[in-house]
N, C-alpha and C positions, 0 to 999 in steps of 0.2 A: 668828926670825919677829917681825914688827912687833907691837906691843902692841894695835894696832887694824887691822883689815882693811877696806878700802874697795874695793868692786867695782861695776862697772856691767854689767848684763845687760839689753840692750835699753833699755826705758824705766824700769827698776827699778834703784835703787841699793841695795846691800847693805852695811850697816855692822855690823861684828862686833867686839865687845869681845873681845880675844884674849889673856887672861892666865888660862887655866883653872886653872893650878896654884895661884892665889890667889883662886879664885872670881871671876875677872874684876874684881878690885878696881882702882880707877882711880888711876893714878900720873900723874906729869907728862907722860910720853909719851902716855898715853891721852888726856889732856886736850888736848894740842897737836894730836894727830892727829885727834881728834874735831872740834875747832874747824875744822881745815882741811877735813875731809870735809863738814861742813855748809855751809861757804862755797862749796865746789866744787859741791855738790848744788844750792844755790840759784842758782848762776850758769849751770849747764849746761841749756840749753833742751831737750835731748834726754831729760832725766830728768823723770819725772812723779810718782814716788812712791818712798819709801824704806822699807826694812825694817831695823829695828834689833834685834839679838839678841846673845847671848853665846856664846862658843865652849864646846864640851863639853856635857855633859848635866846638870851639877849646878847651874850658876849662870848667871843673866843678869848680875848684878853685885852684889857684897856692899858696894858703895859705895866711898868714898874709901879708899885704902890708908893705914891708920893707922900703918904703919911707915915709909912713904916720903912720901906726899903731905902729910899733915897736919903732920909735923915740918918739912917743907920750908916750908910756909906760915907756921908759927909762928916760924921761925928756929932751931928746935932742931937742924936738920940743915943742913949746908952743901950747896950744889949739887954734884953729882958727875959729871954728864954734860951733853951738849948739850940734852937734853930738860928737865932741871932748869933750866938757864940760860934756855932759851926761855920756859919757863913764868914764871919770875921777871921776865923782861924785859917781859912783856906779860900782866899778871894778867887782862886781859879774855878771854884764851883760855878760862878756866874758865867765864865767863858764856856765851861763845859755845858751848862744848862742851855745857853744860847747857841751851842755848836759852833763856837768861835775858837779856832785853834785846836779842835778835838777831831781826830780822824774817825769818821763814822761813814762807812761805805754801803751800809744797808739802806734801802730806800725808805723815805718817810713821806707820808701823805698828810696834808693838812685838811681838816674838815672845819671850815670857818663859819661859825654859827651866830654871827652878830658883830659887835664892836671888835675891831682888830686894829688897835691904835698903838702908837709909840713902840714899846717893847714887843707888843703883839705882832705888828708889822715886821719888826726886826726878826722875830723868831721864825715866821713863815718863810723868810728868805733863805733860811738854812734847810728848808724842806724841798722835796723834789717835785711833787705834784700837789696842786692846791685847788681845792674845791670850795666854793663859797655859796652860802645861801643868798637868796635875792636881797635880803635885808642887811647883809653884811656891809660894813663900812671900814675903810682903811685910812691910814695916815701916820706920818711921822711928825708928831705935834711937839717934839722936844724944843724946837727953836722958839716956840711961843712962850716957853718957860725959861728962856735964856740959857738952855743947856743943849748939848749935841747928842745925836743918836749914836751912842758909842757901842751898840751891840752888834755891829757888823754892817750897818746900812751904808755908811759913807764909802766903804770898800765894795760891798756886794751890789747895791742897787744899780749903779751905773753899768755894771757888767750884765745885769739881768734884763733891764729895759732900756729904752733909748735915753741918751744923755739928757736931752731937754726935758723929757718926762720925769726922769730921776731928779733933776734939779728943781723942778716944780714941786715935787713931793717933799724934798729935803728943805728947801728954802722958804716956801710959803707956809707949810705946816697945816694946811686945811685938810679936812676929811674928804675922802673921795668915795663915791658909791661903787658897788660891786661891778656894775656895767663898765664904769670908767677904769677900774682896776683890770678888768678883762681886756679892755681896749688898749691899755698901756702894756699889756703882756705880763702883768704881775701874777695873775691867776689863770688856771686852765679852764675852769667851768664855772658857770653860775646856774644854780638849780634851785627849785623850790625847797623851802626849809624841810619839808617832810621827806624829801629825797636825798638830803645831804649825806647822812651816814650810809645809806644804801649805795650811793654813787662812790663814796670813798672806799667802801668794802668791796665793791665790784673791781675797782682798780687794784686793791690789795690782793684780792684772790687771783687776778690775772698775773700779777707780778710774782706771787708766791708759787705759781705753777711753772714759772720759767726756771732755767738752770740757775741755782743760787750763786754759784761761783762766777758765772758769766754776768749776772746782774750786778754783783758787787764790783767786779773788775771794770765794767762799763762806767759805773758811777765814779770809781776811783780815777780812771783814766780821764774822763771828762773834767773832773775838778782839777787834776794836776795839769792838764793841757790848757786850761783857761788862761788867756793873756800871754801865752808863750808863742814864739814864732812857729809857723806851720811845720817846719822840718822837725822841730822838737816835739810837736804834737804827734807827728807820724812815728817818731822813735818810741814814744809812749804807747802808741797803738801796737807797734811791732812787739813791744815787751808784753802787752796784754795778750796778744795772740799766742806768743810762746808759752805764757803761763797757763792758758786755758786749753789749748788745742790737744794736749796730751792727757787731759783729765778723763776720768771714767764717765762723767756726765757728758762730755763732748762726744764720746763714742755712743752713749745711750741715745742722745737726741736724734741723730740721723737713723740709727737702727730702729727706733720706735716709729719714725716716719715711714720707713720702708716696710715695716711690719704692720702698719696701719693700726697702731695702738697708742694709748697715752704713755708718755715717757715716765720713767721712775727715776727721778733725780735724787742723788744721795749726798751731794755736796763734796764729792771727791773727784 
């Protein structure tokens, strides 16, 4: 079986980390396949939203594989297969896989089904809506191994949750329970494990029914406005309005409301 599964079901893409025997730890194959999946998802106009999860019931992802990926990156291990070689030939694969410096404005929903540690917690910070099972645990444990969380967390986490909570997660390195992650504002919902995918798919369906151009432009504008002065944010909003207001979908939405029917959005 491939180390990552990428499926398309209607307007929803399913991305599944598929190494349950090692808590879905990320090796070179996962990184290369994940980068390929995100690039395909971005380019496929038929897809409107993605759900990211891990195989099995124990883990979303325990992060980078400390026996395979990290030694490969440090030079302590020689490449052993085509995935190792592809990863080393294009180190940008890791950044794309972790959605770091790669523009992707379609929404992504995380369905977190257990351990979500180190690179797992880094990866979910690049997603937009995060649903966790009650037994999920989170944490940036890198500092305990004398390394830093270089997959986006030092830049992203203090922008997404309060400064003091972000520094607790980054500097202490302890795992936190799903309820604490919810209290910190790291995740949207905590649900029983049996309702995890059902809840993620409910969000995905609702998003996929909205105007796709408006959805993507909202995400793009929010990301570009983060950290900028308010006036610059307003300018980005004005740009978004101008880009969307004359689209066919922007005419269809109000028309469907007036005619009391479901809108038919076409992405134009």
